[in-house]
The first five atom37 places (N, CA, C, CB, O) and aatype in JSON, in Angstrom:
{
  "aatype": [12, 2, 6, 16, 5, 9, 3, 16, 15, 19, 10, 3, 1, 2, 0, 13, 19, 7, 1, 10, 7, 7, 3, 14, 6, 10, 19, 0, 6, 19, 19, 5, 10, 13, 10, 12, 1, 18, 6, 15, 0, 12, 2, 3, 9, 1, 15, 0, 19, 1, 4, 19, 2, 10, 11, 10, 10, 6, 1, 0, 0, 8, 10, 10, 1, 7, 18, 13, 19, 15, 13, 5, 0, 5, 1, 0, 15, 6, 0, 0, 8, 0, 10, 6, 9, 11, 7, 1, 10, 7, 3, 0, 5, 2, 9, 9, 10, 10, 10, 6, 2, 10, 6, 1, 6, 19, 1, 10, 10, 9, 14, 0, 9, 11, 3, 19, 0, 6, 7, 7, 7, 14, 10, 16, 19, 15, 14, 1, 14, 16, 16, 15, 15, 0, 9, 3],
  "atom_mask": [
    [1, 1, 1, 1, 1],
    [1, 1, 1, 1, 1],
    [1, 1, 1, 1, 1],
    [1, 1, 1, 1, 1],
    [1, 1, 1, 1, 1],
    [1, 1, 1, 1, 1],
    [1, 1, 1, 1, 1],
    [1, 1, 1, 1, 1],
    [1, 1, 1, 1, 1],
    [1, 1, 1, 1, 1],
    [1, 1, 1, 1, 1],
    [1, 1, 1, 1, 1],
    [1, 1, 1, 1, 1],
    [1, 1, 1, 1, 1],
    [1, 1, 1, 1, 1],
    [1, 1, 1, 1, 1],
    [1, 1, 1, 1, 1],
    [1, 1, 1, 0, 1],
    [1, 1, 1, 1, 1],
    [1, 1, 1, 1, 1],
    [1, 1, 1, 0, 1],
    [1, 1, 1, 0, 1],
    [1, 1, 1, 1, 1],
    [1, 1, 1, 1, 1],
    [1, 1, 1, 1, 1],
    [1, 1, 1, 1, 1],
    [1, 1, 1, 1, 1],
    [1, 1, 1, 1, 1],
    [1, 1, 1, 1, 1],
    [1, 1, 1, 1, 1],
    [1, 1, 1, 1, 1],
    [1, 1, 1, 1, 1],
    [1, 1, 1, 1, 1],
    [1, 1, 1, 1, 1],
    [1, 1, 1, 1, 1],
    [1, 1, 1, 1, 1],
    [1, 1, 1, 1, 1],
    [1, 1, 1, 1, 1],
    [1, 1, 1, 1, 1],
    [1, 1, 1, 1, 1],
    [1, 1, 1, 1, 1],
    [1, 1, 1, 1, 1],
    [1, 1, 1, 1, 1],
    [1, 1, 1, 1, 1],
    [1, 1, 1, 1, 1],
    [1, 1, 1, 1, 1],
    [1, 1, 1, 1, 1],
    [1, 1, 1, 1, 1],
    [1, 1, 1, 1, 1],
    [1, 1, 1, 1, 1],
    [1, 1, 1, 1, 1],
    [1, 1, 1, 1, 1],
    [1, 1, 1, 1, 1],
    [1, 1, 1, 1, 1],
    [1, 1, 1, 1, 1],
    [1, 1, 1, 1, 1],
    [1, 1, 1, 1, 1],
    [1, 1, 1, 1, 1],
    [1, 1, 1, 1, 1],
    [1, 1, 1, 1, 1],
    [1, 1, 1, 1, 1],
    [1, 1, 1, 1, 1],
    [1, 1, 1, 1, 1],
    [1, 1, 1, 1, 1],
    [1, 1, 1, 1, 1],
    [1, 1, 1, 0, 1],
    [1, 1, 1, 1, 1],
    [1, 1, 1, 1, 1],
    [1, 1, 1, 1, 1],
    [1, 1, 1, 1, 1],
    [1, 1, 1, 1, 1],
    [1, 1, 1, 1, 1],
    [1, 1, 1, 1, 1],
    [1, 1, 1, 1, 1],
    [1, 1, 1, 1, 1],
    [1, 1, 1, 1, 1],
    [1, 1, 1, 1, 1],
    [1, 1, 1, 1, 1],
    [1, 1, 1, 1, 1],
    [1, 1, 1, 1, 1],
    [1, 1, 1, 1, 1],
    [1, 1, 1, 1, 1],
    [1, 1, 1, 1, 1],
    [1, 1, 1, 1, 1],
    [1, 1, 1, 1, 1],
    [1, 1, 1, 1, 1],
    [1, 1, 1, 0, 1],
    [1, 1, 1, 1, 1],
    [1, 1, 1, 1, 1],
    [1, 1, 1, 0, 1],
    [1, 1, 1, 1, 1],
    [1, 1, 1, 1, 1],
    [1, 1, 1, 1, 1],
    [1, 1, 1, 1, 1],
    [1, 1, 1, 1, 1],
    [1, 1, 1, 1, 1],
    [1, 1, 1, 1, 1],
    [1, 1, 1, 1, 1],
    [1, 1, 1, 1, 1],
    [1, 1, 1, 1, 1],
    [1, 1, 1, 1, 1],
    [1, 1, 1, 1, 1],
    [1, 1, 1, 1, 1],
    [1, 1, 1, 1, 1],
    [1, 1, 1, 1, 1],
    [1, 1, 1, 1, 1],
    [1, 1, 1, 1, 1],
    [1, 1, 1, 1, 1],
    [1, 1, 1, 1, 1],
    [1, 1, 1, 1, 1],
    [1, 1, 1, 1, 1],
    [1, 1, 1, 1, 1],
    [1, 1, 1, 1, 1],
    [1, 1, 1, 1, 1],
    [1, 1, 1, 1, 1],
    [1, 1, 1, 1, 1],
    [1, 1, 1, 1, 1],
    [1, 1, 1, 1, 1],
    [1, 1, 1, 0, 1],
    [1, 1, 1, 0, 1],
    [1, 1, 1, 0, 1],
    [1, 1, 1, 1, 1],
    [1, 1, 1, 1, 1],
    [1, 1, 1, 1, 1],
    [1, 1, 1, 1, 1],
    [1, 1, 1, 1, 1],
    [1, 1, 1, 1, 1],
    [1, 1, 1, 1, 1],
    [1, 1, 1, 1, 1],
    [1, 1, 1, 1, 1],
    [1, 1, 1, 1, 1],
    [1, 1, 1, 1, 1],
    [1, 1, 1, 1, 1],
    [1, 1, 1, 1, 1],
    [1, 1, 1, 1, 1],
    [1, 1, 1, 1, 1]
  ],
  "atom_positions": [
    [[322.57, 155.55, 17.07], [321.85, 154.31, 17.26], [321.96, 153.47, 15.99], [320.36, 154.57, 17.63], [321.75, 153.99, 14.89]],
    [[322.28, 152.23, 16.11], [322.42, 151.33, 14.98], [321.04, 150.9, 14.5], [323.28, 150.09, 15.35], [320.26, 150.33, 15.26]],
    [[320.74, 151.18, 13.24], [319.41, 150.89, 12.69], [319.02, 149.42, 12.8], [319.36, 151.31, 11.25], [317.84, 149.11, 12.93]],
    [[319.99, 148.51, 12.75], [319.67, 147.09, 12.82], [319.21, 146.68, 14.21], [320.86, 146.26, 12.4], [318.65, 145.6, 14.38]],
    [[319.44, 147.52, 15.22], [319.05, 147.19, 16.58], [317.64, 147.67, 16.92], [320.03, 147.79, 17.55], [317.11, 147.32, 17.98]],
    [[317.02, 148.43, 16.07], [315.7, 148.97, 16.35], [314.66, 147.93, 15.99], [315.46, 150.27, 15.57], [314.59, 147.47, 14.85]],
    [[313.86, 147.56, 16.95], [312.82, 146.56, 16.72], [311.47, 147.27, 16.7], [312.86, 145.45, 17.83], [310.88, 147.55, 17.74]],
    [[310.99, 147.55, 15.5], [309.73, 148.27, 15.38], [308.52, 147.4, 15.74], [309.57, 148.8, 13.98], [307.4, 147.9, 15.8]],
    [[308.74, 146.09, 15.98], [307.62, 145.26, 16.4], [307.25, 145.54, 17.86], [307.95, 143.77, 16.21], [306.14, 145.22, 18.29]],
    [[308.17, 146.13, 18.62], [307.83, 146.56, 19.99], [306.95, 147.8, 19.88], [309.13, 146.85, 20.84], [305.9, 147.87, 20.51]],
    [[307.39, 148.77, 19.1], [306.63, 150.0, 18.88], [307.12, 150.63, 17.59], [306.78, 150.99, 20.1], [308.3, 150.96, 17.46]],
    [[306.23, 150.8, 16.65], [306.59, 151.47, 15.41], [306.33, 152.96, 15.62], [305.77, 150.9, 14.17], [305.25, 153.48, 15.37]],
    [[307.37, 153.62, 16.09], [307.27, 155.04, 16.47], [306.77, 155.89, 15.3], [308.62, 155.56, 16.95], [305.86, 156.7, 15.47]],
    [[307.36, 155.7, 14.15], [306.97, 156.53, 13.0], [305.51, 156.34, 12.64], [307.85, 156.21, 11.8], [304.81, 157.32, 12.36]],
    [[305.04, 155.12, 12.63], [303.63, 154.87, 12.3], [302.71, 155.46, 13.36], [303.37, 153.36, 12.16], [301.69, 156.07, 13.03]],
    [[303.06, 155.29, 14.63], [302.23, 155.82, 15.7], [302.17, 157.34, 15.65], [302.76, 155.36, 17.07], [301.08, 157.93, 15.67]],
    [[303.32, 157.98, 15.58], [303.37, 159.45, 15.55], [302.69, 159.95, 14.27], [304.84, 159.96, 15.62], [302.0, 160.98, 14.29]],
    [[302.88, 159.24, 13.17], [302.25, 159.63, 11.92], [300.73, 159.58, 11.98], [0.0, 0.0, 0.0], [300.06, 160.43, 11.41]],
    [[300.19, 158.57, 12.69], [298.73, 158.47, 12.84], [298.16, 159.66, 13.58], [298.36, 157.19, 13.57], [296.98, 159.99, 13.43]],
    [[299.0, 160.31, 14.38], [298.56, 161.48, 15.15], [299.03, 162.78, 14.5], [299.08, 161.39, 16.58], [299.08, 163.82, 15.15]],
    [[299.36, 162.71, 13.23], [299.72, 163.9, 12.48], [301.04, 164.52, 12.89], [0.0, 0.0, 0.0], [301.32, 165.67, 12.56]],
    [[301.86, 163.76, 13.62], [303.15, 164.29, 14.05], [303.07, 165.33, 15.14], [0.0, 0.0, 0.0], [304.07, 165.98, 15.45]],
    [[301.9, 165.51, 15.73], [301.69, 166.53, 16.76], [302.24, 166.05, 18.1], [300.18, 166.88, 16.89], [301.65, 165.14, 18.71]],
    [[303.34, 166.62, 18.58], [303.96, 166.14, 19.82], [303.05, 166.29, 21.05], [305.25, 166.87, 20.05], [303.11, 165.47, 21.97]],
    [[302.22, 167.31, 21.07], [301.31, 167.49, 22.2], [300.24, 166.4, 22.21], [300.64, 168.87, 22.15], [299.9, 165.87, 23.27]],
    [[299.72, 166.06, 21.03], [298.73, 165.0, 20.94], [299.35, 163.66, 21.29], [298.11, 164.96, 19.53], [298.74, 162.84, 21.98]],
    [[300.57, 163.42, 20.82], [301.27, 162.18, 21.15], [301.41, 162.07, 22.67], [302.67, 162.14, 20.47], [301.11, 161.02, 23.24]],
    [[301.87, 163.13, 23.31], [302.05, 163.12, 24.77], [300.72, 162.88, 25.48], [302.68, 164.44, 25.25], [300.68, 162.17, 26.48]],
    [[299.65, 163.47, 24.99], [298.33, 163.3, 25.61], [297.83, 161.86, 25.48], [297.32, 164.27, 24.98], [297.32, 161.29, 26.44]],
    [[297.98, 161.28, 24.3], [297.54, 159.9, 24.07], [298.35, 158.94, 24.94], [297.68, 159.52, 22.57], [297.81, 158.01, 25.53]],
    [[299.65, 159.18, 25.02], [300.5, 158.34, 25.86], [300.08, 158.45, 27.31], [301.98, 158.73, 25.7], [299.98, 157.45, 28.01]],
    [[299.84, 159.67, 27.77], [299.43, 159.87, 29.17], [298.12, 159.15, 29.47], [299.29, 161.38, 29.46], [297.99, 158.52, 30.52]],
    [[297.16, 159.24, 28.57], [295.89, 158.52, 28.76], [296.12, 157.02, 28.84], [294.91, 158.84, 27.62], [295.54, 156.34, 29.7]],
    [[296.95, 156.5, 27.95], [297.26, 155.07, 27.98], [297.9, 154.69, 29.31], [298.19, 154.7, 26.82], [297.49, 153.7, 29.93]],
    [[298.87, 155.44, 29.76], [299.57, 155.12, 30.99], [298.64, 155.15, 32.2], [300.73, 156.08, 31.2], [298.86, 154.44, 33.19]],
    [[297.61, 155.98, 32.13], [296.64, 156.04, 33.23], [295.67, 154.85, 33.19], [295.85, 157.35, 33.17], [295.09, 154.51, 34.22]],
    [[295.49, 154.23, 32.03], [294.43, 153.21, 31.87], [294.91, 151.77, 31.69], [293.6, 153.57, 30.71], [294.19, 150.84, 32.04]],
    [[296.1, 151.58, 31.18], [296.49, 150.21, 30.81], [296.6, 149.28, 32.01], [297.81, 150.23, 30.07], [296.29, 148.1, 31.91]],
    [[297.03, 149.81, 33.15], [297.25, 148.95, 34.31], [295.94, 148.34, 34.8], [297.91, 149.75, 35.45], [295.93, 147.21, 35.31]],
    [[294.84, 149.05, 34.66], [293.55, 148.5, 35.04], [293.2, 147.28, 34.18], [292.44, 149.58, 34.91], [292.74, 146.26, 34.69]],
    [[293.43, 147.4, 32.89], [293.19, 146.26, 31.99], [294.14, 145.11, 32.31], [293.34, 146.68, 30.51], [293.74, 143.95, 32.28]],
    [[295.39, 145.43, 32.6], [296.34, 144.37, 32.98], [295.89, 143.68, 34.26], [297.76, 144.96, 33.16], [295.99, 142.45, 34.37]],
    [[295.41, 144.45, 35.22], [294.93, 143.85, 36.47], [293.72, 142.95, 36.21], [294.55, 144.94, 37.49], [293.6, 141.88, 36.82]],
    [[292.83, 143.37, 35.32], [291.68, 142.53, 34.96], [292.15, 141.22, 34.31], [290.73, 143.3, 34.0], [291.6, 140.15, 34.59]],
    [[293.16, 141.31, 33.47], [293.68, 140.1, 32.83], [294.31, 139.18, 33.87], [294.72, 140.47, 31.74], [294.09, 137.97, 33.85]],
    [[295.1, 139.75, 34.77], [295.72, 138.94, 35.83], [294.66, 138.25, 36.67], [296.62, 139.81, 36.72], [294.77, 137.07, 36.98]],
    [[293.63, 139.0, 37.03], [292.55, 138.45, 37.83], [291.81, 137.35, 37.07], [291.57, 139.55, 38.25], [291.49, 136.31, 37.63]],
    [[291.56, 137.59, 35.8], [290.86, 136.6, 34.98], [291.67, 135.31, 34.87], [290.59, 137.17, 33.57], [291.1, 134.22, 34.93]],
    [[292.97, 135.43, 34.73], [293.82, 134.24, 34.65], [293.82, 133.52, 36.0], [295.28, 134.61, 34.24], [293.68, 132.3, 36.07]],
    [[293.97, 134.29, 37.07], [294.01, 133.7, 38.42], [292.71, 132.96, 38.74], [294.25, 134.79, 39.47], [292.74, 131.87, 39.33]],
    [[291.58, 133.54, 38.36], [290.27, 132.96, 38.66], [289.71, 132.1, 37.52], [289.28, 134.06, 38.98], [288.63, 131.54, 37.63]],
    [[290.44, 132.01, 36.44], [290.01, 131.31, 35.23], [288.63, 131.81, 34.79], [289.99, 129.77, 35.46], [287.71, 131.03, 34.54]],
    [[288.51, 133.12, 34.72], [287.31, 133.77, 34.24], [287.56, 134.14, 32.77], [286.94, 135.05, 35.11], [288.11, 135.2, 32.47]],
    [[287.16, 133.26, 31.88], [287.53, 133.41, 30.47], [286.77, 134.53, 29.76], [287.3, 132.12, 29.75], [287.29, 135.1, 28.8]],
    [[285.58, 134.84, 30.2], [284.85, 135.98, 29.61], [285.54, 137.3, 29.95], [283.37, 136.0, 30.1], [285.72, 138.16, 29.09]],
    [[285.93, 137.44, 31.22], [286.67, 138.64, 31.62], [288.0, 138.7, 30.88], [286.91, 138.66, 33.15], [288.43, 139.78, 30.44]],
    [[288.66, 137.57, 30.73], [289.92, 137.52, 30.0], [289.73, 138.02, 28.58], [290.48, 136.09, 30.0], [290.53, 138.83, 28.09]],
    [[288.7, 137.55, 27.92], [288.44, 137.99, 26.54], [288.22, 139.5, 26.47], [287.22, 137.26, 25.97], [288.82, 140.18, 25.64]],
    [[287.37, 140.02, 27.35], [287.06, 141.46, 27.32], [288.28, 142.33, 27.64], [285.95, 141.77, 28.32], [288.56, 143.29, 26.93]],
    [[288.99, 141.98, 28.7], [290.14, 142.8, 29.11], [291.27, 142.73, 28.09], [290.65, 142.35, 30.49], [291.91, 143.74, 27.79]],
    [[291.51, 141.55, 27.56], [292.57, 141.41, 26.55], [292.2, 142.15, 25.26], [292.82, 139.91, 26.24], [293.06, 142.73, 24.61]],
    [[290.92, 142.14, 24.91], [290.46, 142.87, 23.72], [290.69, 144.38, 23.91], [288.96, 142.58, 23.44], [291.17, 145.06, 23.01]],
    [[290.34, 144.88, 25.08], [290.53, 146.3, 25.37], [292.01, 146.66, 25.28], [289.98, 146.65, 26.77], [292.38, 147.65, 24.64]],
    [[292.85, 145.87, 25.92], [294.28, 146.15, 25.92], [294.86, 146.05, 24.5], [295.0, 145.18, 26.85], [295.7, 146.86, 24.11]],
    [[294.41, 145.07, 23.75], [294.88, 144.93, 22.37], [294.53, 146.17, 21.55], [294.27, 143.67, 21.72], [295.32, 146.61, 20.72]],
    [[293.37, 146.73, 21.79], [292.99, 147.96, 21.09], [293.97, 149.09, 21.37], [0.0, 0.0, 0.0], [294.34, 149.84, 20.46]],
    [[294.39, 149.21, 22.62], [295.41, 150.22, 22.95], [296.69, 149.94, 22.16], [295.7, 150.22, 24.48], [297.26, 150.84, 21.55]],
    [[297.12, 148.69, 22.17], [298.38, 148.33, 21.53], [298.33, 148.56, 20.01], [298.73, 146.89, 21.82], [299.3, 149.01, 19.42]],
    [[297.2, 148.24, 19.41], [297.05, 148.45, 17.96], [297.19, 149.94, 17.65], [295.67, 147.91, 17.46], [297.84, 150.31, 16.67]],
    [[296.59, 150.79, 18.46], [296.69, 152.23, 18.2], [298.12, 152.74, 18.35], [295.77, 152.99, 19.15], [298.48, 153.75, 17.75]],
    [[298.92, 152.05, 19.14], [300.33, 152.42, 19.3], [301.24, 151.75, 18.27], [300.8, 152.07, 20.69], [302.45, 151.98, 18.27]],
    [[300.66, 150.94, 17.4], [301.48, 150.21, 16.43], [302.48, 149.31, 17.16], [302.22, 151.19, 15.48], [303.64, 149.2, 16.76]],
    [[302.02, 148.69, 18.25], [302.85, 147.81, 19.08], [302.5, 146.37, 18.74], [302.64, 148.11, 20.6], [301.7, 145.74, 19.43]],
    [[303.1, 145.86, 17.71], [302.74, 144.56, 17.14], [302.89, 143.42, 18.15], [303.59, 144.27, 15.93], [301.97, 142.61, 18.3]],
    [[304.02, 143.34, 18.82], [304.26, 142.2, 19.71], [303.31, 142.19, 20.89], [305.7, 142.23, 20.21], [302.76, 141.14, 21.23]],
    [[303.09, 143.33, 21.52], [302.16, 143.39, 22.65], [300.74, 143.11, 22.16], [302.22, 144.78, 23.35], [299.96, 142.45, 22.85]],
    [[300.42, 143.6, 20.98], [299.1, 143.35, 20.4], [298.89, 141.85, 20.18], [298.93, 144.11, 19.08], [297.83, 141.32, 20.5]],
    [[299.89, 141.18, 19.63], [299.79, 139.74, 19.4], [299.65, 138.97, 20.71], [301.01, 139.24, 18.63], [298.9, 138.0, 20.79]],
    [[300.37, 139.41, 21.74], [300.3, 138.75, 23.05], [298.91, 138.91, 23.66], [301.38, 139.32, 24.0], [298.36, 137.95, 24.21]],
    [[298.35, 140.1, 23.57], [297.0, 140.33, 24.08], [295.97, 139.56, 23.26], [296.66, 141.85, 24.08], [295.01, 139.02, 23.81]],
    [[296.17, 139.52, 21.96], [295.25, 138.81, 21.08], [295.21, 137.32, 21.4], [295.64, 139.01, 19.62], [294.14, 136.71, 21.38]],
    [[296.36, 136.74, 21.71], [296.4, 135.31, 22.07], [295.53, 135.04, 23.29], [297.85, 134.86, 22.33], [294.82, 134.04, 23.34]],
    [[295.58, 135.93, 24.28], [294.73, 135.77, 25.47], [293.27, 136.02, 25.14], [295.19, 136.72, 26.59], [292.39, 135.32, 25.65]],
    [[293.01, 136.99, 24.3], [291.64, 137.28, 23.89], [291.01, 136.05, 23.22], [291.6, 138.48, 22.93], [289.87, 135.69, 23.51]],
    [[291.76, 135.42, 22.34], [291.26, 134.23, 21.64], [291.02, 133.09, 22.62], [292.27, 133.77, 20.55], [290.0, 132.4, 22.53]],
    [[291.93, 132.9, 23.56], [291.74, 131.85, 24.57], [290.43, 132.09, 25.33], [292.93, 131.82, 25.57], [289.66, 131.16, 25.55]],
    [[290.19, 133.33, 25.71], [288.95, 133.66, 26.4], [287.73, 133.4, 25.53], [0.0, 0.0, 0.0], [286.75, 132.82, 25.99]],
    [[287.79, 133.82, 24.28], [286.68, 133.63, 23.36], [286.37, 132.16, 23.15], [286.98, 134.29, 22.02], [285.2, 131.77, 23.06]],
    [[287.41, 131.34, 23.07], [287.22, 129.92, 22.83], [286.9, 129.14, 24.11], [288.46, 129.35, 22.18], [286.56, 127.95, 24.06]],
    [[287.02, 129.8, 25.25], [286.79, 129.1, 26.51], [287.88, 128.09, 26.82], [0.0, 0.0, 0.0], [287.63, 127.06, 27.44]],
    [[289.08, 128.4, 26.39], [290.22, 127.48, 26.52], [291.23, 128.06, 27.51], [290.88, 127.23, 25.14], [291.91, 129.05, 27.21]],
    [[291.33, 127.45, 28.68], [292.24, 127.94, 29.71], [293.66, 127.37, 29.6], [291.69, 127.61, 31.06], [294.54, 127.76, 30.36]],
    [[293.87, 126.47, 28.67], [295.19, 125.86, 28.53], [296.24, 126.91, 28.17], [295.16, 124.74, 27.47], [296.05, 127.68, 27.22]],
    [[297.32, 126.94, 28.9], [298.47, 127.83, 28.67], [298.22, 129.3, 28.93], [298.93, 127.67, 27.28], [299.04, 130.13, 28.53]],
    [[297.12, 129.67, 29.59], [296.88, 131.1, 29.78], [297.9, 131.73, 30.72], [295.48, 131.33, 30.33], [298.17, 132.93, 30.61]],
    [[298.46, 130.97, 31.63], [299.5, 131.53, 32.5], [300.74, 131.87, 31.68], [299.87, 130.54, 33.64], [301.33, 132.93, 31.86]],
    [[301.12, 130.98, 30.78], [302.27, 131.26, 29.91], [302.01, 132.46, 29.0], [302.61, 130.03, 29.06], [302.89, 133.28, 28.77]],
    [[300.8, 132.54, 28.49], [300.44, 133.67, 27.64], [300.45, 134.98, 28.42], [299.07, 133.44, 27.0], [300.85, 136.02, 27.89]],
    [[300.0, 134.93, 29.67], [300.05, 136.13, 30.51], [301.5, 136.53, 30.75], [299.33, 135.88, 31.87], [301.83, 137.72, 30.68]],
    [[302.37, 135.58, 31.02], [303.78, 135.9, 31.22], [304.37, 136.55, 29.98], [304.57, 134.63, 31.57], [305.17, 137.49, 30.08]],
    [[303.99, 136.07, 28.81], [304.45, 136.68, 27.57], [303.93, 138.11, 27.43], [304.01, 135.83, 26.36], [304.68, 139.01, 27.06]],
    [[302.67, 138.31, 27.74], [302.1, 139.66, 27.68], [302.83, 140.59, 28.64], [300.6, 139.63, 28.02], [303.17, 141.71, 28.28]],
    [[303.07, 140.12, 29.85], [303.78, 140.94, 30.84], [305.16, 141.33, 30.31], [303.92, 140.18, 32.18], [305.59, 142.48, 30.47]],
    [[305.85, 140.4, 29.69], [307.18, 140.66, 29.13], [307.1, 141.72, 28.02], [307.8, 139.34, 28.57], [307.92, 142.64, 27.98]],
    [[306.13, 141.59, 27.16], [305.99, 142.56, 26.07], [305.62, 143.95, 26.59], [304.92, 142.08, 25.07], [306.1, 144.96, 26.07]],
    [[304.79, 144.0, 27.6], [304.42, 145.3, 28.19], [305.64, 145.95, 28.84], [303.28, 145.13, 29.22], [305.81, 147.16, 28.76]],
    [[306.48, 145.14, 29.49], [307.7, 145.69, 30.1], [308.62, 146.31, 29.05], [308.46, 144.6, 30.88], [309.33, 147.27, 29.34]],
    [[308.62, 145.78, 27.84], [309.39, 146.38, 26.75], [308.7, 147.62, 26.18], [309.61, 145.36, 25.64], [309.35, 148.6, 25.82]],
    [[307.39, 147.56, 26.11], [306.62, 148.61, 25.45], [306.56, 149.91, 26.26], [305.23, 148.13, 25.19], [306.69, 150.99, 25.69]],
    [[306.36, 149.81, 27.55], [306.15, 151.02, 28.36], [307.31, 152.01, 28.23], [305.96, 150.64, 29.83], [307.06, 153.19, 27.99]],
    [[308.56, 151.58, 28.38], [309.64, 152.57, 28.19], [309.68, 153.14, 26.78], [310.98, 151.93, 28.51], [310.01, 154.31, 26.61]],
    [[309.34, 152.34, 25.79], [309.33, 152.83, 24.41], [308.26, 153.89, 24.22], [309.1, 151.67, 23.43], [308.48, 154.9, 23.56]],
    [[307.09, 153.66, 24.81], [306.0, 154.64, 24.72], [306.38, 155.93, 25.42], [304.7, 154.06, 25.32], [306.15, 157.02, 24.9]],
    [[306.95, 155.81, 26.59], [307.37, 157.01, 27.33], [308.42, 157.78, 26.54], [307.93, 156.62, 28.72], [308.41, 159.01, 26.52]],
    [[309.32, 157.05, 25.9], [310.36, 157.69, 25.1], [309.76, 158.48, 23.95], [311.33, 156.64, 24.57], [310.2, 159.59, 23.65]],
    [[308.76, 157.92, 23.3], [308.09, 158.62, 22.21], [307.41, 159.89, 22.73], [307.06, 157.69, 21.52], [307.49, 160.94, 22.09]],
    [[306.75, 159.79, 23.88], [306.06, 160.94, 24.44], [307.04, 162.06, 24.79], [305.28, 160.53, 25.69], [306.68, 163.24, 24.75]],
    [[308.26, 161.69, 25.11], [309.29, 162.67, 25.45], [310.03, 163.16, 24.21], [310.27, 162.09, 26.44], [310.98, 163.94, 24.31]],
    [[309.6, 162.68, 23.03], [310.21, 163.13, 21.78], [311.41, 162.33, 21.34], [0.0, 0.0, 0.0], [312.1, 162.72, 20.4]],
    [[311.67, 161.21, 22.0], [312.81, 160.37, 21.64], [312.51, 159.47, 20.48], [0.0, 0.0, 0.0], [311.41, 159.48, 19.93]],
    [[313.48, 158.7, 20.11], [313.36, 157.77, 19.01], [312.88, 156.42, 19.49], [0.0, 0.0, 0.0], [312.54, 156.25, 20.66]],
    [[312.85, 155.46, 18.59], [312.44, 154.1, 18.94], [313.38, 153.49, 19.96], [312.37, 153.22, 17.69], [314.56, 153.85, 20.03]],
    [[312.88, 152.58, 20.72], [313.65, 151.89, 21.74], [314.47, 150.78, 21.11], [312.74, 151.33, 22.84], [313.98, 150.04, 20.27]],
    [[315.73, 150.67, 21.52], [316.57, 149.57, 21.09], [316.35, 148.43, 22.06], [318.07, 149.99, 21.02], [316.46, 148.6, 23.27]],
    [[316.05, 147.26, 21.53], [315.75, 146.11, 22.38], [316.5, 144.9, 21.89], [314.25, 145.83, 22.42], [317.05, 144.88, 20.78]],
    [[316.52, 143.88, 22.73], [317.11, 142.62, 22.33], [316.18, 141.94, 21.33], [317.37, 141.71, 23.56], [315.01, 142.29, 21.26]],
    [[316.68, 140.99, 20.57], [315.83, 140.29, 19.59], [314.64, 139.63, 20.26], [316.64, 139.25, 18.83], [314.69, 139.26, 21.44]],
    [[313.57, 139.48, 19.51], [312.36, 138.85, 20.0], [312.65, 137.41, 20.39], [311.24, 138.92, 18.95], [313.24, 136.66, 19.62]],
    [[312.23, 137.02, 21.62], [312.45, 135.63, 22.01], [311.62, 134.68, 21.16], [312.12, 135.44, 23.49], [310.51, 135.02, 20.74]],
    [[312.16, 133.52, 20.91], [311.46, 132.5, 20.15], [310.62, 131.68, 21.1], [312.45, 131.61, 19.35], [311.15, 131.09, 22.05]],
    [[309.32, 131.62, 20.86], [308.43, 130.83, 21.69], [307.52, 130.02, 20.8], [307.6, 131.72, 22.65], [307.23, 130.4, 19.66]],
    [[307.08, 128.92, 21.32], [306.11, 128.13, 20.55], [304.74, 128.71, 20.78], [306.14, 126.63, 20.96], [304.48, 129.33, 21.81]],
    [[303.88, 128.53, 19.84], [302.52, 129.04, 19.95], [301.74, 128.24, 20.97], [301.82, 128.99, 18.6], [301.64, 127.02, 20.89]],
    [[301.17, 128.95, 21.95], [300.38, 128.28, 22.98], [298.92, 128.17, 22.56], [300.48, 129.03, 24.32], [298.1, 127.59, 23.28]],
    [[298.59, 128.72, 21.4], [297.21, 128.67, 20.94], [296.92, 127.34, 20.25], [296.91, 129.84, 19.98], [295.79, 126.85, 20.28]],
    [[297.93, 126.75, 19.63], [297.73, 125.52, 18.87], [297.15, 124.4, 19.68], [299.02, 125.07, 18.28], [296.94, 123.31, 19.17]]
  ]
}
């Protein structure tokens, strides 16, 4: 694997595994718990965006961001944080675009997380897309 192709902003495998003491069983358990729970938070976010329920958006995005932070998943964390802030500020502008960005980041993250749980290395991904900030 070419080192220049590894994007640790999707998932910093070494930092995540290191936080768990390098224990492969613990890593697999944490990943399994995440995989069982993240979709519920994603569904809450989708529902909040669809219904423009900004309090629910803030809560669900905050929960999901917490998961991402524990995985050292910078890009997904930033995407969830953008939605969390929108909810906190009561600002519905661009939340659909922000949700699409979150969905994209989660689609990159899930295979990377599964790979780590199976003992693999970091996921090779395409470069991060350039987007304008929807929070401004």
